[in-house]
C-alpha positions, 0 to 999 in steps of 0.5 A: 547271512553271516551269523557270529556266535560269539557276538550273537549277531547276524548280518545281512546286506544292510543290517546287523541284528544284535542284542539290545543294550540298555543304551537302546532304551531311549530309541526303543521308547521313541520308536515304540511309543507310536500308536500306528506300531501299537495297533499292529502289535499284540503286546506292545503297550501304549504309551511306551517309555523307557521303563518299558523298554528297559524291562522288556530287554531285561531277559533277552541275553539269558533267553538267547544263551539258554536257546529259548528265544533270539530278540534282536535289534534291527540296525543299519549296518552302516550307520548303527541306526536302530530301526526295530527288532525282530524275534524268534522263539524256540520250541525244542520239543517240536523244532520250530519256533514263531518269528515276530517283528517290528520296525519303527513308522520312519522306517517302513517301506525300505524293506528292512523287515523283509531283510531281517526276516530273511537273515532270521529264517536262514539263522533258524534253519541253517544255524539252530536246525529248526524244522518250521518257522511260523509267523502271524499277523493282524489281518488289519496289517497287510503289510506284515503279511507281505514280508512274511510272503516275500521270505517264502512262508505259505498261508496256513489259515486264519484264527477267527476273532482269535485276539482283543485289541482296543476292545475288538476281536481280531482275525490272526493270519498264520503262515508258516514255512518248513525246512525242506521248503526253505532249502528247495526254495533257496536252491531254486533261486540262486 
């Protein structure tokens, strides 16, 4: 992972994680206006249009500059193709944050979410000195759980019927990793 502070980018083997721009709005709308993505995300509206995308992106730069959250586009480093998004909140009081992500359905199954999540996790621990990073996913979306497991997070519990989606209560599966666990995991995997 290469973090370029001035550009506010994170580079991995295949990906460039960067701030969204207004030019991304049509592609974000195209990717997010998808029922299969909507059903597995908590706050994504459906249908989704360019105004939703612009409204969502509006404060990303300010949030990044204020170290409140880091919401980045997942793009193919070689082609510039927008694949999805990854975000990390920053709770200064507890030195932790929640990671969340989505990838457009056309790009599922290629390891993009895992690669982006690994890059974001390294950014959290090595650049921002977090103590812990956590993530949650709907129990109905095991593919998201596999991404979280692949980056070394461990299951901490299940929040039973914690949220409502389409008038149904859904369990949230909670995972986390401490910085010391991350460092140990990466020291042994080299």
